[in-house]
C-alpha positions as CSV (number, residue, x, y, z in Angstrom):
1,M,0.0,0.0,0.0
2,T,1.3,3.5,-0.9
3,L,0.4,6.1,1.7
4,A,-1.6,9.1,0.8
5,G,-0.8,12.6,2.1
6,T,0.8,16.0,1.4
7,P,4.2,15.4,-0.2
8,V,7.3,16.6,1.8
9,E,10.6,16.8,0.1
10,L,13.5,15.7,2.3
11,R,17.2,15.2,1.9
12,A,19.3,12.9,4.1
13,Y,22.5,14.1,5.8
14,P,25.0,11.9,7.6
15,A,24.5,11.8,11.4
16,E,25.6,10.2,14.6
17,S,23.0,7.7,15.7
18,R,22.0,5.4,18.5
19,T,20.2,2.1,17.5
20,N,17.5,0.3,19.3
21,A,19.1,-2.8,20.9
22,R,16.3,-5.0,19.5
23,F,17.2,-4.0,16.0
24,R,21.0,-4.2,16.1
25,E,21.1,-7.6,14.3
26,F,19.8,-5.8,11.2
27,D,22.0,-3.7,8.9
28,L,20.6,-0.2,9.4
29,R,23.6,1.9,8.4
30,R,21.6,3.6,5.7
31,L,19.5,5.2,8.5
32,D,22.5,6.9,10.1
33,V,21.1,10.2,8.8
34,V,18.9,13.1,9.6
35,Y,16.2,14.1,7.2
36,L,15.9,17.8,6.4
37,P,13.3,19.8,4.4
38,A,14.2,22.3,1.7
39,S,14.0,25.3,4.2
40,L,16.9,23.8,6.1
41,W,19.3,22.8,3.3
42,P,21.1,26.2,3.2
43,L,21.7,25.9,7.0
44,A,23.3,22.4,6.7
45,D,26.9,21.6,5.7
46,G,28.2,18.7,3.7
47,E,26.8,16.4,1.0
48,S,23.2,15.1,1.1
49,T,21.3,12.4,-0.8
50,P,17.6,12.3,-1.9
51,A,15.6,10.7,0.9
52,G,12.8,9.1,-1.2
53,E,9.1,10.1,-1.2
54,F,7.6,11.2,2.1
55,V,4.2,12.6,3.2
56,E,3.5,15.0,6.0
57,D,2.6,13.5,9.3
58,D,1.6,15.2,12.5
59,N,2.9,18.7,13.3
60,R,6.6,18.0,13.0
61,G,6.9,14.6,11.2
62,A,6.9,12.8,7.9
63,V,6.3,9.2,6.8
64,S,7.6,7.4,3.8
65,R,5.1,6.7,1.0
66,E,6.4,3.2,0.5
67,P,6.9,0.4,3.1
68,V,10.5,-0.1,4.4
69,A,10.1,-3.3,6.5
70,T,8.0,-6.3,7.3
71,I,7.7,-7.6,10.9
72,D,5.6,-10.6,11.8
73,G,3.9,-10.4,8.4
74,R,2.9,-6.7,8.9
75,T,4.1,-3.9,6.6
76,F,5.8,-0.8,8.2
77,Y,6.7,2.6,6.9
78,L,9.6,4.9,8.0
79,S,8.4,7.8,10.3
80,V,10.7,10.7,11.0
81,K,9.9,12.8,14.1
82,G,11.5,16.2,14.2
83,I,11.7,17.6,10.6
84,G,10.4,21.0,11.4
85,S,7.0,22.7,11.9
86,S,5.3,24.7,9.2
87,V,3.5,27.3,11.3
88,E,4.9,29.7,13.9
89,P,4.3,28.8,17.5
90,F,2.7,32.1,18.5
91,S,0.8,33.0,15.3
92,S,-0.7,31.5,12.2
93,R,2.1,32.7,10.0
94,P,4.1,30.2,7.9
95,L,7.3,29.3,9.6
96,D,9.7,29.9,6.7
97,R,13.1,31.5,6.4
98,V,11.6,35.0,6.1
99,A,10.1,34.5,9.5
100,A,13.3,33.0,10.8
101,A,15.3,36.0,9.7
102,E,13.3,38.1,12.1
103,L,14.7,36.1,15.0
104,T,18.4,36.7,14.6
105,D,20.9,39.5,13.8
106,D,23.8,37.0,13.2
107,P,25.3,38.0,9.8
108,E,26.4,34.5,8.8
109,L,23.0,33.0,9.8
110,L,21.1,35.7,7.9
111,E,23.3,35.1,4.8
112,R,22.4,31.3,4.9
113,L,18.7,32.1,5.3
114,R,18.8,34.1,2.1
115,R,20.4,31.3,0.0
116,P,18.4,29.2,-2.5
117,P,16.4,27.1,-2.9
118,P,13.3,29.1,-2.1
119,D,11.0,27.6,0.4
120,R,8.9,25.0,-1.5
121,D,7.6,23.5,1.8
122,P,8.1,26.2,4.5
123,R,9.0,24.4,7.8
124,L,11.7,24.9,10.3
125,I,13.3,23.5,13.4
126,T,13.9,26.3,15.8
127,G,15.7,26.8,19.1
128,E,12.6,27.8,21.0
129,L,12.2,25.7,24.1
130,W,8.9,23.8,23.7
131,L,6.9,21.4,25.8
132,R,9.6,21.4,28.5
133,G,12.1,19.1,26.7
134,S,12.1,19.8,23.0
135,P,12.8,22.6,20.5
136,Y,9.8,23.9,18.6
137,G,9.6,21.9,15.3
138,G,12.2,19.4,16.4
139,Q,12.8,16.7,19.0
140,G,14.9,16.9,22.1
141,E,17.3,14.2,23.2
142,E,15.7,13.6,26.6
143,H,12.3,12.9,25.0
144,A,13.8,10.7,22.3
145,A,15.8,8.7,24.9
146,T,12.6,7.9,26.7
147,A,10.9,6.7,23.5
148,L,13.9,4.6,22.7
149,R,14.0,3.1,26.2
150,I,10.3,2.1,26.0
151,S,10.9,0.7,22.5
152,E,13.7,-1.5,23.8
153,R,11.3,-3.1,26.3
154,A,9.2,-4.4,23.5
155,A,9.4,-7.6,21.6
156,L,10.0,-5.5,18.5
157,T,6.4,-4.0,18.4
158,S,4.6,-5.4,21.4
159,I,4.8,-4.9,25.2
160,E,2.5,-7.5,26.7
161,G,0.0,-7.0,23.9
162,F,0.4,-3.2,23.9
163,Q,1.3,-2.5,20.3
164,I,3.9,0.2,19.6
165,A,5.5,1.9,16.7
166,P,9.1,1.3,17.7
167,V,11.9,3.9,17.6
168,V,14.6,2.2,15.5
169,K,17.2,4.9,15.8
170,V,17.8,8.3,17.4
171,C,19.9,10.5,15.1
172,A,21.5,13.7,16.2
173,L,21.6,16.8,14.1
174,P,25.2,17.8,13.3
175,T,26.5,20.2,15.9
176,P,27.1,23.2,13.5
177,L,23.5,22.9,12.2
178,A,22.0,22.5,15.7
179,D,23.9,25.6,16.9
180,R,22.5,27.7,14.1
181,L,19.0,26.5,14.7
182,R,19.4,27.1,18.4
183,R,19.9,30.8,17.7
184,L,16.4,31.0,16.1
185,Y,14.1,31.5,19.0
186,W,11.4,33.8,20.4
187,Y,11.7,33.8,24.2
188,R,13.5,30.8,25.7
189,Q,16.4,28.9,24.1
190,Y,16.4,25.1,24.1
191,P,19.7,24.1,25.7
192,G,19.9,20.4,24.8
193,R,20.8,18.2,21.9
194,I,18.5,18.3,18.9
195,V,17.7,14.9,17.4
196,Q,15.3,13.0,15.2
197,E,13.4,9.8,16.0
198,L,13.3,7.2,13.2
199,R,10.3,5.0,13.8
200,L,8.4,2.2,12.1
201,V,4.6,2.8,11.7
202,P,1.9,0.7,10.0
203,S,0.2,3.8,8.5
204,N,-0.2,7.5,8.9
205,V,-3.9,7.3,9.9
206,R,-4.5,8.6,13.4
207,V,-7.6,8.2,15.5
208,Y,-8.8,11.8,15.5
209,F,-6.1,14.5,15.6
210,H,-2.7,15.3,14.0
211,A,-3.3,13.8,10.6
212,R,-5.2,14.6,7.4
213,Q,-6.9,11.2,7.5
214,T,-8.3,10.1,10.8
215,I,-11.0,7.6,12.0
216,G,-12.8,10.5,13.7
217,A,-12.9,12.9,10.8
218,G,-12.8,10.7,7.7
219,V,-13.6,7.0,8.4
220,R,-15.1,6.5,5.0
221,A,-11.8,7.4,3.3
222,V,-10.0,5.2,5.8
223,F,-12.2,2.2,4.9
224,D,-11.5,2.9,1.2
225,Q,-7.8,3.2,1.7
226,F,-7.5,0.0,3.8
227,G,-9.7,-2.0,1.5
228,V,-12.5,-2.8,4.0
229,A,-14.7,-4.3,1.3
230,S,-17.1,-6.8,2.9
231,P,-19.1,-7.3,6.1
232,A,-16.4,-9.8,7.3
233,D,-13.7,-7.3,6.6
234,A,-15.5,-4.7,8.7
235,I,-16.1,-7.1,11.6
236,A,-12.5,-8.2,11.6
237,F,-11.4,-4.5,11.5
238,E,-13.6,-3.8,14.6
239,T,-12.3,-6.8,16.4
240,N,-8.7,-6.0,15.8
241,F,-9.2,-2.5,16.9
242,V,-10.7,-3.7,20.2
243,R,-8.1,-6.4,20.7
244,T,-5.3,-3.9,20.5
245,A,-7.0,-0.9,22.2
246,I,-7.8,-2.6,25.4
247,P,-4.1,-3.2,26.2
248,M,-3.6,0.5,26.0
249,L,-6.3,1.0,28.6
250,T,-4.7,-1.7,30.9
251,L,-0.9,-1.1,30.3
252,F,-0.1,-0.4,34.0
253,A,-1.5,-3.8,35.0
254,R,0.2,-5.6,32.1
255,T,3.6,-4.2,33.2
256,L,3.1,-4.3,36.9
257,A,6.3,-5.3,38.9
258,P,7.4,-5.1,42.5
259,A,9.4,-2.0,43.3
260,P,12.4,-2.1,45.5
261,G,12.2,-0.7,49.0
262,G,8.8,-1.7,50.5
263,D,5.4,-2.8,49.4
264,R,5.3,-0.8,46.2
265,F,4.8,-1.5,42.5
266,T,5.9,0.0,39.2
267,G,4.2,-0.1,35.8
268,L,4.0,1.9,32.6
269,D,1.7,5.0,32.5
270,F,0.9,7.8,30.1
271,H,2.0,11.4,30.5
272,D,0.8,14.1,28.1
273,V,0.1,11.6,25.4
274,W,-3.4,10.3,24.3
275,L,-5.0,7.6,22.3
276,D,-6.9,10.0,20.0
277,K,-3.8,11.8,18.7
278,D,-0.7,9.7,19.5
279,A,-1.7,6.3,18.0
280,V,-2.1,5.2,14.4
281,I,-4.4,2.6,12.8
282,A,-3.0,-0.3,10.8
283,P,-4.9,-1.5,7.7
284,D,-6.4,-4.4,9.6
285,G,-7.8,-2.1,12.3
286,S,-5.0,-2.8,14.9
287,I,-3.9,0.3,16.8
288,F,-0.3,1.2,17.5
289,F,0.9,3.8,19.9
290,V,3.4,6.1,18.2
291,D,4.6,8.9,20.5
292,L,6.4,6.9,23.2
293,E,8.1,9.9,24.8
294,G,5.1,10.3,27.1
295,I,5.2,6.7,28.5
296,D,7.3,5.8,31.5
297,D,7.3,3.8,34.7
298,V,5.4,5.1,37.7
299,T,5.6,3.7,41.2
300,V,2.7,3.5,43.7
301,D,2.0,1.9,47.0
302,R,0.2,-1.4,47.1
303,A,-2.9,0.3,48.4
304,D,-3.0,2.5,45.3
305,V,-2.4,-0.1,42.6
306,R,-6.1,-0.9,41.9
307,E,-7.0,2.8,41.7
308,K,-4.1,3.4,39.2
309,V,-5.4,0.5,37.0
310,E,-8.9,2.0,37.1
311,D,-7.7,5.5,36.4
312,Q,-5.8,4.4,33.4
313,I,-8.8,2.7,31.9
314,Y,-10.9,5.8,32.4
315,R,-8.1,8.0,30.9
316,S,-8.6,6.6,27.4
317,L,-12.1,4.9,27.7
318,Y,-13.9,7.8,26.0
319,E,-11.5,8.0,23.1
320,F,-11.6,4.2,22.6
321,V,-15.5,4.1,22.5
322,F,-15.6,7.2,20.3
323,A,-13.4,5.6,17.7
324,F,-15.3,2.3,17.9
325,E,-18.5,4.3,17.3
326,Q,-17.1,5.8,14.1
327,I,-15.9,2.4,12.8
328,E,-19.2,0.7,13.7
329,A,-21.3,3.5,12.1
330,E,-19.4,3.1,8.9
331,R,-19.7,-0.6,9.0
332,A,-23.5,-0.3,9.4
333,R,-23.7,2.4,6.6
334,R,-21.9,0.2,4.1
335,F,-23.1,-3.3,5.0
336,G,-26.2,-2.9,7.2
337,G,-27.1,-5.0,10.2
338,R,-26.3,-2.7,13.1
339,G,-28.9,-4.1,15.5
340,D,-28.6,-3.3,19.2
341,R,-25.5,-1.1,19.9
342,R,-24.6,-2.6,23.3
343,D,-25.1,-6.3,22.3
344,H,-22.9,-5.8,19.2
345,F,-20.2,-4.1,21.1
346,A,-20.2,-6.8,23.8
347,R,-19.9,-9.5,21.1
348,I,-17.0,-7.8,19.5
349,V,-15.3,-7.4,22.9
350,E,-15.8,-11.0,23.8
351,E,-14.3,-12.2,20.5
352,A,-11.4,-9.7,20.7
353,L,-10.3,-10.6,24.2
354,R,-10.9,-14.3,24.0
355,D,-7.1,-15.0,24.2
356,D,-6.0,-12.0,26.2
357,P,-4.0,-13.3,29.2
358,F,-4.6,-10.2,31.2
359,V,-8.4,-9.8,30.8
360,R,-11.2,-12.1,31.7
361,L,-14.8,-11.3,30.8
362,R,-18.0,-12.1,32.8
363,S,-21.6,-11.6,31.8
364,E,-23.8,-11.3,34.8
365,A,-27.1,-9.5,35.7
366,G,-27.3,-7.9,32.3
367,R,-23.8,-6.4,32.3
368,L,-20.4,-7.2,30.8
369,E,-17.6,-7.0,33.3
370,M,-13.9,-7.0,32.6
371,T,-11.5,-8.4,35.2
372,V,-8.1,-6.9,34.7
373,R,-5.3,-9.2,35.9
374,N,-1.7,-8.2,36.3
375,R,1.8,-9.3,35.4
376,C,2.6,-10.2,39.0
377,G,-0.3,-12.6,39.3
378,E,-1.4,-10.9,42.5
379,E,-5.1,-11.8,42.7
380,N,-5.9,-9.2,45.4
381,L,-4.8,-6.5,43.0
382,Y,-7.1,-7.6,40.2
383,V,-9.6,-4.9,39.1
384,A,-13.2,-5.6,38.1
385,F,-14.5,-2.9,35.6
386,R,-18.0,-2.6,34.3
387,L,-17.7,-2.3,30.5
388,V,-21.3,-2.6,29.2
389,D,-24.7,-2.4,30.9
390,R,-27.2,-4.2,28.7
């Protein structure tokens, strides 16, 4: 499948990199590069090579049009996080070299900003400190290191059933280029190393935000793109969505482990990242979390474990059900047979979670209840959660 989207022209420049330990057995030397848009070519030194065809993704990323890898029979595309943003952070103006020239009085930098080629796709990485740990338009090393660390915990693309788009490499912008970009800022200067994340993604379709094609705003086009062409295809799409979304809602329990120094436990939790904008949909309906910089271990007392499990479910429950509603409405529009909403959802959940080692379902007194187990096997920390009232 060739991905649709707004074209982004990139060139590849040699760069220092750090490789995901899970991928070191593969020859990935061709990815020891950073990918720069036309606006940044005059600011870079050295030789570059064409980077292939990419399409815009999210606010500061791009994805290859053609697949680059196959893992467990699934096709993946190359995603680059940190290629520059196209809009200024404090206005709706295009973030081009004309705008950048207003941010510096450095003669050498101004001369480079005036060099050809003209901005065909205005976007820049700047030195403005953004979101605490990244430069505006780019990616910071601290955030990328977290994403890489979480990726290395996975069996390539899965952490106990929680599907991820793994970071394969973290590549640092060459120091001279990074120093020039750091001087382009509005108020606060980003002090750290500027890098890019090179990730593997199954598509560029997000759930609702940060993409031109989403389940929330264009599910018809998504069904067309992914070839959902029959009632069986649609049911399989829904089932795969539920099968892979529930692990996102129960990630803490799935990664629960005793913490040193007392009756405490650690597990993975989400910080400033969300299912609706930070996950992508594969062609079969499976959902993969992409922006791993906001996932990390948290530690809680034993008495707070069950509350943390329940809080994590509620954190993404609305986004999960919202997306399911869009998928189900399109299935019914195309193929009919919607029937009772709650009964249909319950049947899909039962099929999707049939083999999930961390979730057991129970139908009782007209409700469908989900019992969330944990990696430690501590039964007194299991959590019963009411999923459907029939």
